[in-house]
VOPA-611799 format. One record per residue (C-alpha): residue in three letters; residue number from 1; x, y, z. Coordinates in Angstrom, 3 decimals. Example, Ala and Ser with C-alpha at 12.3 -4.5 7.8 and 13.67 -1.06 7.14 Angstrom:
SITE code pos        x        y        z
SITE  ala   1   12.300   -4.500    7.800
SITE  ser   2   13.670   -1.060    7.140
This chain:
SITE code pos        x        y        z
SITE  met   1   31.709   -2.042   11.694
SITE  val   2   31.965    0.623    9.588
SITE  asn   3   28.980    3.388   10.932
SITE  lys   4   26.210    3.767    8.986
SITE  phe   5   24.048    7.249    8.654
SITE  phe   6   20.372    7.650    7.164
SITE  leu   7   18.922   10.683    6.230
SITE  ala   8   15.864   10.675    7.804
SITE  pro   9   12.370   10.415    6.019
SITE  met  10   10.914   14.197    6.075
SITE  glu  11    7.522   16.123    4.591
SITE  asp  12    8.898   18.230    2.127
SITE  val  13   11.971   18.135    2.342
SITE  thr  14   13.066   14.634    1.063
SITE  asp  15   12.147   14.599   -2.430
SITE  pro  16   14.769   13.934   -4.764
SITE  ser  17   16.830   16.766   -5.028
SITE  phe  18   17.629   16.373   -1.493
SITE  arg  19   18.250   12.920   -1.440
SITE  leu  20   20.475   12.700   -4.585
SITE  leu  21   22.776   15.673   -2.950
SITE  cys  22   22.693   13.790    0.288
SITE  lys  23   23.658   10.953   -1.202
SITE  arg  24   26.463   12.960   -2.493
SITE  phe  25   28.286   13.607    0.436
SITE  gly  26   27.825    9.877    1.633
SITE  ala  27   24.349    9.084    3.308
SITE  asp  28   24.522    5.121    3.354
SITE  arg  29   20.838    4.918    3.260
SITE  val  30   17.805    7.601    2.468
SITE  tyr  31   14.050    7.923    2.903
SITE  thr  32   11.148    9.169    0.939
SITE  glu  33    9.332   11.737    1.848
SITE  phe  34    6.028    9.817    4.099
SITE  val  35    3.407    8.496    1.863
SITE  asn  36   -0.326    8.709    2.469
SITE  ala  37   -1.584    5.419    2.529
SITE  asp  38   -5.289    6.466    1.695
SITE  ala  39   -3.853    8.762   -1.218
SITE  leu  40   -2.208    5.843   -2.991
SITE  val  41   -5.201    3.552   -2.695
SITE  arg  42   -6.820    6.982   -4.769
SITE  asp  43   -3.878    7.337   -6.791
SITE  ile  44   -3.527   11.457   -6.249
SITE  pro  45   -0.851   12.018   -8.835
SITE  ser  46    1.093   14.597   -6.537
SITE  thr  47    1.139   11.466   -4.179
SITE  met  48    1.739    8.830   -7.408
SITE  arg  49    4.582   11.399   -7.677
SITE  lys  50    6.598   10.121   -3.925
SITE  leu  51    7.419    7.603   -5.458
SITE  asp  52   10.008    8.619   -8.140
SITE  ile  53   13.338    7.196   -7.574
SITE  arg  54   16.032    7.707   -9.453
SITE  pro  55   18.458    4.431   -9.409
SITE  glu  56   21.767    6.836   -8.035
SITE  glu  57   20.158    7.466   -5.286
SITE  arg  58   20.131    3.518   -3.643
SITE  pro  59   19.519    2.455   -1.193
SITE  val  60   16.568    4.387   -1.098
SITE  ala  61   13.173    3.467    1.161
SITE  ile  62    9.736    4.849    0.575
SITE  gln  63    7.655    5.218    3.487
SITE  ile  64    4.017    5.341    4.109
SITE  tyr  65    2.071    6.529    7.068
SITE  gly  66   -2.137    5.430    6.926
SITE  arg  67   -4.352    3.921    9.871
SITE  glu  68   -5.731    0.701    8.450
SITE  pro  69   -4.259   -2.868    7.595
SITE  gly  70   -6.213   -2.905    3.896
SITE  pro  71   -5.154    0.203    2.703
SITE  met  72   -1.844   -0.222    3.876
SITE  ala  73   -1.203   -3.790    2.729
SITE  asp  74   -2.355   -2.207   -0.623
SITE  ala  75   -0.207    0.929   -0.921
SITE  ala  76    2.745   -1.514    0.278
SITE  arg  77    1.859   -3.540   -2.964
SITE  ile  78    1.815    0.035   -4.823
SITE  val  79    5.070    0.807   -3.799
SITE  glu  80    6.619   -2.377   -4.827
SITE  gln  81    5.859   -1.501   -8.177
SITE  ala  82    8.886    1.670   -7.608
SITE  his  83   11.611   -1.264   -6.317
SITE  pro  84   12.341    0.717   -3.638
SITE  asp  85   15.289   -1.546   -1.494
SITE  phe  86   12.724   -1.218    1.679
SITE  ile  87    9.180   -0.070    2.918
SITE  asp  88    9.452    1.581    5.786
SITE  ile  89    6.152    1.917    8.103
SITE  asn  90    5.756    5.361    9.518
SITE  phe  91    4.566    4.714   13.922
SITE  gly  92    6.700    7.965   14.682
SITE  cys  93    5.315   11.564   13.414
SITE  pro  94    3.794   12.499   15.742
SITE  val  95    2.246   16.324   14.187
SITE  lys  96   -1.940   16.334   15.160
SITE  lys  97   -2.709   16.204   10.879
SITE  val  98   -1.209   12.395   11.393
SITE  ala  99   -1.177   11.356   14.613
SITE  gly 100   -4.692   12.952   15.966
SITE  lys 101   -6.339   10.916   12.983
SITE  gly 102   -5.372    7.358   14.559
SITE  ala 103   -1.793    7.763   12.011
SITE  gly 104    2.205    7.900   12.707
SITE  ala 105    3.093    7.773   15.930
SITE  gly 106   -1.409    8.209   17.152
SITE  leu 107   -1.097    4.411   16.560
SITE  leu 108    1.105    4.559   19.430
SITE  arg 109   -2.156    4.677   21.767
SITE  asp 110   -3.463    1.119   19.988
SITE  ile 111   -0.831   -1.066   19.631
SITE  pro 112   -2.925   -4.329   18.810
SITE  lys 113   -4.177   -1.629   14.913
SITE  leu 114   -0.264   -1.246   14.590
SITE  leu 115    0.636   -4.612   15.063
SITE  glu 116   -2.610   -5.761   12.834
SITE  ile 117   -0.931   -2.788   10.024
SITE  thr 118    2.235   -4.550   10.405
SITE  arg 119    1.971   -8.510    9.854
SITE  ala 120   -0.961   -7.127    6.789
SITE  val 121    2.126   -4.739    5.785
SITE  val 122    4.844   -7.845    5.603
SITE  asp 123    2.443   -9.720    4.531
SITE  ala 124    1.656   -8.414    1.652
SITE  val 125    5.039   -7.680   -0.254
SITE  his 126    8.211   -9.015   -0.554
SITE  thr 127   10.507   -6.294   -0.205
SITE  pro 128   11.584   -5.914    2.818
SITE  val 129    9.234   -4.278    5.638
SITE  thr 130   11.147   -2.045    7.765
SITE  val 131    9.134    0.207   10.600
SITE  lys 132   10.170    3.773   12.500
SITE  thr 133    8.822    4.868   15.564
SITE  arg 134    8.983    6.519   19.067
SITE  leu 135    9.657    5.734   22.419
SITE  gly 136    6.084    5.417   23.100
SITE  trp 137    2.661    7.900   23.173
SITE  asp 138    4.517    9.463   26.369
SITE  ala 139    6.210    9.269   29.742
SITE  asp 140    4.239    7.865   31.312
SITE  his 141    3.570    4.759   27.972
SITE  leu 142    7.088    4.128   27.585
SITE  ile 143    6.413    0.939   25.759
SITE  ile 144    9.379    0.697   23.053
SITE  thr 145   11.216   -2.175   24.559
SITE  asp 146    8.015   -4.725   24.062
SITE  leu 147    7.148   -3.175   21.334
SITE  ala 148   10.402   -3.146   19.335
SITE  glu 149    9.863   -7.605   20.447
SITE  ala 150    6.330   -7.567   18.575
SITE  leu 151    7.458   -6.001   15.835
SITE  gln 152   10.005   -7.750   15.584
SITE  asp 153    8.056  -11.251   16.187
SITE  cys 154    5.572   -9.379   12.978
SITE  gly 155    8.131  -10.137   10.443
SITE  ile 156   10.065   -7.112   10.072
SITE  ala 157   13.382   -6.455    8.750
SITE  glu 158   15.383   -3.483   10.852
SITE  leu 159   13.774   -0.997   13.217
SITE  thr 160   14.313    2.522   13.894
SITE  ile 161   13.465    4.437   17.557
SITE  his 162   13.176    8.150   17.775
SITE  gly 163   14.004    8.995   21.279
SITE  arg 164   10.474   10.862   21.967
SITE  thr 165    7.471   10.273   22.758
SITE  arg 166    4.995   11.071   20.637
SITE  cys 167    3.534   14.290   23.548
SITE  gln 168    7.217   15.678   23.277
SITE  met 169    6.607   16.460   19.490
SITE  tyr 170   10.514   17.966   18.894
SITE  thr 171   11.145   19.397   22.580
SITE  gly 172   13.380   17.847   25.227
SITE  ser 173   16.026   16.203   24.718
SITE  ala 174   16.110   12.353   22.883
SITE  asp 175   16.105    9.477   25.700
SITE  trp 176   19.491    7.646   23.688
SITE  thr 177   19.380    5.280   26.796
SITE  leu 178   16.184    3.126   25.764
SITE  ile 179   16.905    2.931   22.308
SITE  gly 180   20.503    1.514   23.630
SITE  ala 181   18.045   -1.027   26.252
SITE  val 182   15.806   -2.368   22.618
SITE  lys 183   19.613   -2.708   21.114
SITE  asn 184   21.410   -4.659   24.137
SITE  asn 185   18.436   -7.097   24.391
SITE  pro 186   19.544  -10.521   23.622
SITE  arg 187   15.807  -11.142   22.373
SITE  met 188   16.037   -8.580   19.511
SITE  his 189   18.760   -9.558   16.655
SITE  ile 190   16.577   -7.217   13.907
SITE  pro 191   19.566   -3.861   12.969
SITE  ile 192   18.652   -1.275   14.977
SITE  ile 193   18.338    2.015   14.194
SITE  gly 194   18.829    5.044   16.820
SITE  asn 195   17.694    8.675   15.522
SITE  gly 196   17.245   12.655   17.926
SITE  asp 197   19.216   15.130   18.562
SITE  ile 198   22.351   14.031   16.456
SITE  thr 199   23.825   17.236   14.726
SITE  thr 200   27.591   16.363   14.907
SITE  pro 201   29.967   13.742   14.241
SITE  glu 202   31.234   13.739   17.486
SITE  gln 203   27.496   12.904   19.385
SITE  ala 204   26.648   10.406   16.130
SITE  ala 205   30.204    8.770   17.947
SITE  leu 206   29.475    8.477   21.353
SITE  cys 207   25.821    6.895   20.198
SITE  phe 208   27.665    3.695   18.289
SITE  asp 209   29.972    3.419   20.776
SITE  arg 210   27.546    3.686   24.087
SITE  tyr 211   24.583    2.264   23.239
SITE  gly 212   25.893   -0.455   19.548
SITE  val 213   23.533    0.610   17.082
SITE  asp 214   23.399   -0.017   14.198
SITE  ala 215   22.962    3.291   11.890
SITE  val 216   22.286    6.568   12.932
SITE  met 217   19.341    8.386   10.701
SITE  ile 218   20.052   12.049   11.252
SITE  gly 219   17.152   14.583    9.807
SITE  arg 220   16.751   18.194   11.178
SITE  ala 221   20.804   18.547   11.312
SITE  thr 222   20.797   18.082    7.385
SITE  phe 223   18.038   21.389    6.434
SITE  gly 224   20.933   23.564    4.411
SITE  cys 225   23.659   20.862    5.264
SITE  pro 226   23.966   18.074    3.322
SITE  trp 227   27.768   17.438    3.345
SITE  leu 228   27.058   16.457    6.896
SITE  phe 229   27.142   12.664    6.171
SITE  glu 230   30.756   13.767    4.580
SITE  asp 231   31.404   15.176    8.214
SITE  met 232   30.144   11.859    9.857
SITE  his 233   31.872    9.110    7.984
SITE  ala 234   35.238   11.366    9.093
SITE  gly 235   34.780   11.813   12.349
SITE  his 236   35.239   15.267   13.203
SITE  thr 237   33.911   18.704   10.808
SITE  leu 238   36.162   19.160    7.628
SITE  pro 239   37.180   22.347    6.583
SITE  arg 240   35.107   24.530    4.481
SITE  thr 241   35.076   27.898    2.109
SITE  leu 242   32.321   29.969    2.176
SITE  glu 243   32.266   29.920   -1.495
SITE  trp 244   31.955   26.073   -1.647
SITE  cys 245   29.244   25.502    0.917
SITE  leu 246   27.388   28.488   -1.437
SITE  gly 247   28.061   26.382   -4.290
SITE  val 248   26.583   23.443   -2.808
SITE  leu 249   23.031   25.355   -2.031
SITE  arg 250   23.048   26.746   -5.614
SITE  asp 251   23.128   23.410   -6.906
SITE  tyr 252   20.747   22.471   -4.290
SITE  val 253   18.361   25.144   -6.212
SITE  asp 254   18.933   24.672   -8.946
SITE  ala 255   18.060   20.838   -8.607
SITE  ala 256   14.573   21.667   -6.682
SITE  ile 257   13.597   24.147  -10.159
SITE  ala 258   14.224   21.159  -11.852
SITE  trp 259   12.299   18.542  -10.106
SITE  val 260    9.539   20.837   -8.947
SITE  gly 261    9.233   21.820  -12.463
SITE  asp 262    8.901   25.629  -12.239
SITE  glu 263   11.383   28.381  -10.706
SITE  arg 264    9.304   30.075   -8.092
SITE  arg 265    8.109   27.156   -6.284
SITE  gly 266   11.481   26.193   -6.581
SITE  ile 267   12.970   28.528   -5.148
SITE  val 268   10.823   29.185   -1.504
SITE  his 269   10.847   24.422   -2.015
SITE  ser 270   14.734   25.352   -0.985
SITE  arg 271   13.664   28.230    1.299
SITE  arg 272   13.107   25.542    4.526
SITE  his 273   17.518   25.029    3.623
SITE  leu 274   18.326   28.486    3.202
SITE  ala 275   16.970   29.777    6.210
SITE  ala 276   18.605   26.587    8.386
SITE  thr 277   22.298   26.866    6.690
SITE  pro 278   25.122   26.998   10.186
SITE  val 279   27.165   28.620    7.047
SITE  leu 280   25.054   32.024    7.144
SITE  lys 281   24.337   31.882   10.745
SITE  gly 282   26.443   34.049   13.236
SITE  leu 283   27.568   36.685    9.935
SITE  pro 284   27.844   39.697   11.347
SITE  asp 285   24.585   42.628   10.380
SITE  phe 286   23.202   40.003    7.985
SITE  arg 287   19.474   39.880    9.087
SITE  gln 288   18.193   42.671    5.800
SITE  thr 289   20.547   40.272    3.477
SITE  arg 290   18.683   36.588    5.087
SITE  ile 291   15.628   38.915    5.261
SITE  arg 292   16.076   39.406    0.862
SITE  leu 293   17.534   36.415    0.366
SITE  leu 294   14.363   34.451    1.334
SITE  arg 295   11.979   37.214    0.143
SITE  thr 296   13.453   36.747   -3.428
SITE  glu 297   11.420   34.030   -6.229
SITE  ser 298   13.983   34.807   -8.798
SITE  arg 299   16.558   32.453   -9.056
SITE  asp 300   18.908   35.104  -11.221
SITE  glu 301   18.079   37.441   -7.385
SITE  leu 302   18.715   35.373   -5.392
SITE  phe 303   21.859   33.580   -6.333
SITE  ala 304   22.386   37.321   -6.888
SITE  ile 305   22.147   37.527   -3.230
SITE  leu 306   24.921   34.534   -2.642
SITE  asp 307   27.763   36.759   -4.852
SITE  glu 308   27.161   39.555   -2.387
SITE  ile 309   27.300   37.188    0.172
SITE  leu 310   30.455   35.686   -1.051
SITE  thr 311   31.844   38.797   -1.800
SITE  arg 312   31.513   40.635    1.212
SITE  tyr 313   31.956   37.971    4.149
SITE  ser 314   34.965   36.757    2.284
SITE  gln 315   36.861   40.006    2.312
SITE  ser 316   36.043   39.997    6.821
């Protein structure tokens, strides 16, 4: 079996410009930013724009979230008109503005409604429906083994499990043993995708070997490092020059500007990746240059700073 690696859905990150870049380096599936079901039903333009998918990024999943079965089913029907390969339901987002309002991971405290929403979405569309969730609300309610069976009974095509509880947010360590328990449950027959703390090819290989998951989903480790998918498929970190890496980041900045449609806002949108990219971490005496890099709002100035970095550190 060939190991598969998916780009996780991330708000303000997985827009088409970044998805296409990850696809270029071997992402086997990409996911959109999560889409608010109520906003879709109300036809909010900024939300409808999140349904923009390109043929070259397939297979692609559009992820939706909400807290009521009716609007979620209606949103799924709208999403289906964009012809994604999968419609994914977000039962995992832990942030207060989502979970605190009874959506995302907030539904882990109301399993009957979570399952009602799942059935409503599955029944509303012909597109395969998948789910992304967590181990449970907190350490005292690790319900994922039973929940996985119930979700499968609702008719979902795949299940992605982030190995943390909602109360953990993104702290602590992901617990892959429970992901493995779901995968190795003889009553489970749908693919199980593992997510959480995978940052290197070696870690990914261990998860495939030890827990038997069907795919690994990678999130924050891709920030400023879309070539990570190439490493994952190779099974080790490939050698790359600073010039090559900065060239990829330039490509992303240009793609982000084109997607946003405004130079300044496109650069601001790119900063998450410039701040997080591993190729700039650990460079000596880099602090002031980093501040300049993250403050600029001009493409020419930004690229000039990248030229300075290349000249300075390629010679060191």
